[in-house]
C-alpha positions in Angstrom: 78.8 98.6 82.4 75.4 99.4 84.0 73.7 102.8 83.7 74.6 103.3 87.4 78.2 102.8 86.7 78.2 105.3 83.8 77.0 108.0 86.2 80.2 107.9 88.2 82.5 110.6 87.1 86.1 111.0 88.1 86.6 113.7 90.7 89.8 115.8 90.8 91.0 117.0 94.1 93.8 119.5 93.6 96.8 119.5 95.8 99.5 122.1 95.8 102.4 121.0 93.5 105.3 121.2 95.8 108.8 121.4 94.2 111.2 119.5 96.5 115.0 119.5 95.8 116.2 116.1 97.0 118.8 117.4 99.4 116.4 120.0 100.9 113.9 117.4 102.1 114.7 115.7 105.4 115.5 112.0 104.8 113.2 109.6 106.6 114.8 106.2 107.1 111.8 104.7 108.9 109.7 104.0 105.8 106.9 102.0 107.5 104.6 100.5 104.9 100.9 100.4 105.5 98.3 98.4 103.6 94.8 97.1 103.7 93.3 95.2 106.6 94.8 91.7 106.8 92.8 88.6 106.0 91.6 87.1 109.2 90.5 90.4 110.7 87.0 90.6 112.3 84.3 89.4 110.0 86.8 87.4 107.8 85.9 83.9 106.7 88.4 81.6 105.0 87.0 78.8 102.9 90.0 77.2 101.1 92.1 79.8 102.9 90.5 82.4 100.7 89.5 85.8 102.2 87.6 88.9 101.2 90.0 91.8 101.3 87.9 94.6 99.6 85.5 95.6 101.0 87.1 94.9 104.4 85.6 91.8 105.9 82.7 92.8 108.1 82.5 96.3 106.7 79.3 98.3 107.0 78.1 101.2 105.0 79.3 99.7 101.7 77.7 101.8 98.9 74.9 100.0 97.0 76.7 101.0 93.7 79.7 98.9 94.8 82.2 98.7 91.9 83.8 95.3 92.7 84.9 92.9 95.4 88.4 91.5 95.7 89.2 88.1 97.1 92.6 86.8 98.1 94.1 83.3 98.0 97.4 82.6 99.7 98.7 80.6 96.7 98.1 80.5 92.9 94.7 79.2 91.9 92.4 79.1 88.9 88.9 80.6 89.5 86.2 79.9 86.8 83.3 82.3 86.1 80.6 81.9 88.7 82.8 80.3 91.4 82.6 83.5 93.5 79.1 84.4 94.5 77.7 87.4 96.3 74.3 86.8 98.0 72.3 89.3 99.9 68.8 90.8 100.3 67.3 87.5 99.4 68.9 87.2 96.0 72.3 86.7 94.3 74.0 89.9 93.1 74.7 90.2 89.4 78.5 90.1 88.9 81.0 89.6 86.2 83.7 86.9 86.0 86.7 87.0 88.3 89.7 88.9 86.9 93.3 88.4 88.3 94.5 91.6 89.9 97.4 92.8 92.2 96.6 92.2 95.8 96.0 95.6 97.5 98.8 97.0 99.7 101.4 94.4 98.7 99.9 91.8 101.0 101.0 89.0 98.7 99.1 86.0 97.5 96.8 85.7 94.4 93.9 88.1 94.2 90.8 88.2 91.9 88.6 91.2 91.3 84.9 90.5 90.6 83.1 93.5 89.1 79.5 94.1 90.1 77.0 94.3 87.3 74.1 96.0 89.1 73.1 98.0 92.2 72.9 96.1 95.5 70.0 96.0 97.9 70.1 98.9 100.4 70.8 98.1 104.1 71.4 94.4 103.4 74.0 91.9 104.6 75.9 90.2 101.7 77.8 87.0 102.0 80.7 86.3 99.6 81.2 82.5 99.0 83.5 80.3 97.1 81.8 77.6 95.1 83.0 74.5 93.3 85.5 74.6 90.4 88.4 76.4 92.0 91.7 74.5 91.7 95.1 75.0 93.2 98.4 74.9 91.3 98.5 71.1 91.4 94.9 70.9 90.0 93.4 69.9 93.3 90.0 71.3 94.2 89.9 74.1 96.8 87.5 73.9 99.7 84.2 75.7 99.2 82.3 78.0 101.7 82.0 81.6 102.8 85.0 83.9 102.6 83.6 87.1 104.0 80.6 89.4 104.4 79.7 93.1 104.4 76.6 95.3 104.9 75.4 97.9 102.4 74.5 101.5 103.0 71.0 102.9 102.4 72.0 104.7 99.2 74.5 105.1 96.4 77.8 106.9 96.6 78.3 109.3 93.7 81.0 111.5 95.4 84.7 110.9 94.9 86.9 110.7 98.0 88.8 113.8 99.1 92.6 113.3 99.3 94.5 115.3 101.9 97.8 115.5 103.7 99.9 114.3 100.7 103.5 114.2 101.7 106.6 112.8 100.0 109.9 112.2 101.9 113.0 110.9 100.1 115.4 108.4 101.6 118.2 107.4 99.3 116.8 105.5 96.4 113.4 105.4 97.9 110.5 107.7 98.7 107.9 107.5 101.5 104.5 108.8 100.4 101.7 109.3 102.8 98.2 110.7 102.3 94.7 110.4 103.7 91.2 110.1 102.4 87.8 110.9 104.0 86.4 107.5 103.2 87.6 103.9 102.7 89.4 103.7 99.4 92.1 101.9 97.3 95.2 104.0 96.9 97.6 104.1 94.0 100.8 106.1 93.3 101.6 107.2 89.8 105.3 108.2 89.4 106.2 109.6 86.0 109.4 111.0 84.5 112.0 110.5 81.7 109.6 108.6 79.6 109.0 106.0 82.4 105.8 105.5 84.5 105.4 103.4 87.6 102.1 102.4 89.1 102.4 101.4 92.8 99.6 100.1 95.0 99.3 102.1 98.2 96.7 99.8 99.9 93.0 99.3 100.0 90.1 99.3 102.5 91.7 102.2 104.6 91.8 105.9 104.9 95.4 106.2 105.9 98.0 105.4 103.2 101.7 105.0 103.6 103.9 103.4 101.0 107.7 103.2 100.3 108.9 102.6 96.8 112.2 102.9 94.9 112.7 105.5 92.3 116.2 104.4 91.3 114.9 103.0 87.9 114.3 106.6 86.7 118.1 107.4 86.9 119.9 110.1 88.8 119.0 113.6 87.8 115.6 112.8 86.4 112.8 115.1 87.2 109.7 113.1 88.4 106.1 113.8 89.3 104.5 111.8 92.1 100.7 111.7 92.0 98.3 110.0 94.5 95.1 108.5 93.3 92.2 107.1 95.3 89.2 105.1 94.2 86.3 104.5 96.7 84.2 101.4 96.8 81.8 102.8 94.3 84.6 103.4 91.8 84.6 107.2 92.1 88.2 108.4 91.6 90.1 111.4 92.9 93.6 112.4 92.0 96.1 115.0 93.4 98.3 117.4 91.5 101.8 116.1 91.2 104.6 116.7 93.7 107.8 117.4 91.7 111.3 116.2 92.7 114.6 115.2 91.2 116.1 111.7 91.6 119.4 112.2 93.4 122.6 112.0 91.3 125.1 109.4 92.2 122.8 106.5 93.1 124.5 103.1 93.0 122.7 99.8 93.3 124.5 98.8 96.6 122.3 97.9 99.6 122.9 97.1 103.2 121.6 93.6 103.5 122.8 92.4 107.0 123.8 94.1 110.2 125.8 92.1 112.8 126.0 94.3 115.9 126.1 91.6 118.6 128.8 89.1 117.7 129.6 86.1 119.9 133.3 87.2 119.8 134.7 90.5 121.0 133.0 93.8 120.3 133.4 95.9 118.2 136.1 93.9 116.4 133.7 91.1 115.2 130.9 93.4 114.1 130.2 93.8 110.4 127.8 95.4 107.9 127.1 93.3 104.9 126.5 95.0 101.6 125.5 93.7 98.1 125.7 94.9 94.6 122.1 94.5 93.3 122.9 96.0 89.9 124.0 94.4 86.6 127.4 96.1 86.4 130.5 96.0 88.7 130.7 98.7 91.3 133.9 100.1 93.0 133.0 101.2 96.6 136.1 103.5 96.9 135.0 106.8 98.4 131.7 105.5 99.8 131.2 106.1 103.5 129.6 103.9 106.2 128.2 105.8 109.1 126.5 105.3 112.4 124.6 108.0 114.4 127.8 109.7 115.5 130.5 109.2 112.8 131.6 107.8 109.5 134.3 105.9 107.8 135.4 106.2 104.1 135.7 102.9 102.3 138.8 101.8 100.5 138.7 100.5 96.9 137.0 97.2 96.5 135.3 95.9 93.3 131.9 94.2 93.7 130.7 92.2 90.8 127.0 92.0 89.9 125.2 90.2 92.8 128.4 90.0 94.9 128.5 90.6 98.7 131.1 92.3 100.8 131.6 92.8 104.5 132.5 96.2 106.0 134.5 95.3 109.1 136.7 96.9 111.8 140.5 96.6 111.3 140.7 93.8 113.9 138.0 91.6 112.4 139.0 87.9 112.6 137.4 85.9 109.7 138.4 82.6 111.3 137.0 83.3 114.8 136.1 80.1 116.6 132.9 81.5 117.9 131.5 83.6 115.0 130.3 82.4 111.6 133.1 82.5 109.1 132.5 84.7 106.0 131.8 82.8 102.7 135.0 82.0 100.9 136.0 84.8 98.6 133.9 87.5 100.2 135.8 90.8 100.2 136.5 92.2 103.6 136.4 96.0 103.5 138.4 97.1 106.6 137.9 100.5 108.2 139.5 101.6 111.5 139.1 99.8 114.8 135.3 100.6 114.9 132.6 100.9 112.3 131.4 104.5 112.4 132.2 106.5 115.6 132.1 103.8 118.3 130.8 100.6 116.7 127.3 99.3 116.1 125.0 99.9 119.1 123.2 96.7 120.2 120.2 98.7 121.3 119.4 99.6 117.7 121.2 102.3 115.7 120.8 103.9 112.3 123.5 102.8 109.8 123.8 104.5 106.4 125.8 103.9 103.3 126.5 107.1 101.4 127.9 108.0 98.0 131.0 110.2 97.8 128.7 113.2 97.2 126.6 112.5 100.2 123.6 110.7 98.6 122.2 108.0 100.9 122.5 104.7 98.9 121.1 102.4 101.6 120.2 102.5 105.3 119.2 100.5 108.2 116.9 102.4 110.5 118.0 100.7 113.8 114.7 99.0 114.2 115.8 96.0 116.2 117.3 95.8 119.7 119.8 93.0 119.6 121.2 93.4 123.1 119.6 90.3 124.6 121.7 87.2 125.1 119.7 85.3 122.5 121.1 87.6 119.8 124.7 86.8 120.5 126.2 85.7 117.2 123.0 86.5 115.3 122.1 89.1 112.7 119.4 91.4 111.4 118.6 90.8 107.7 116.9 92.9 105.1 114.2 90.7 103.4 113.9 91.1 100.4 117.3 92.6 99.8 116.0 95.3 97.5 113.3 96.5 99.9 113.2 100.1 101.0 114.3 100.7 104.6 111.3 100.1 106.7 110.7 98.2 109.9 108.8 95.4 108.1 111.8 94.8 105.8 114.1 93.7 108.6 114.0 90.3 110.4 112.7 90.8 113.9 113.8 87.4 115.5 117.4 86.3 116.0 118.6 85.0 112.7 121.8 83.0 111.9 124.6 85.2 110.6 125.2 84.6 106.9 128.3 86.8 106.1 128.7 86.8 102.3 125.9 84.6 101.1 122.6 86.2 102.1 119.8 85.0 104.3 117.6 82.1 103.2 
């Protein structure tokens, strides 16, 4: 570590520790995730499909004491030392070897962090390039060339970012955490309780952070602390005080995985809500309720084995309808009254919730997709992946084949 790096001290920005009884917080079923700027944004270059993701491609005002760069590849690759170069101000920047790291903001792919070993030239444009020696999973060479560029500021940044507007909203087994910083930073959530600690990326290259994550692993009744941390481009770190809350009692690992609101056959008789047991043990759904925006139905007894699906259907549902996809053989049909909820599933998009007997939200669909168009007839909305928190990005937006009882591919 250079002498410049040692001068950077962690800054602590205090936030009020806010106790939050789970039931006292208003659930937010629209857990919209936010992350870093996507590869391909202005200033991005993509040799071998690689892209600079932090600093943001084309960024200006990057501190001369930049801590590291992060480059993303869409697929697994091996990157030898020296294969990623940073050139600016008429000379190459001294940098360490690439280290595998989580891609910021959950954007997927394979990311590498290259730590900077010295101070950069002020007010200079730096070009990040991919050299020879990078190979894909099959051992084939990856194309070389520029992957992004940025421009430095006139001086070093020795001040940690300020974190403000930290808010935590629970929704069933998940929490939505939002906060802001006064400069571009990489955000992280630290969730601690009951001897367990989770570290969740909240995004990078932004000042607005919004992330949804499950806290079910802590177990019902566990008191947890949620802390937001932000590191700016120079590596200066700020951290909030913790927000305290209790994981709701009665959580079960049952998720709404598919909503079929616009069947090809008669409505509401052929509507269904698919649920799945994502846990390791069998679950009896007796006493759970399924609700729309106006009413609810209590579910009868039905045992779901680990990984098993079931369909919540109206009493008149016909599993051998000639116009709708038949449920997978052996899939339990959990029949309620003549309509799911108060008046069936609205095609225009309607919130659907699955609740435990005590009222805890186990899973929800935020009604994000309007399926009233003719192209949606007989099609469904699917949660992808099935264990994702309820957020718009987690649900299929285009008409998808109905897959009652076997999950979407």
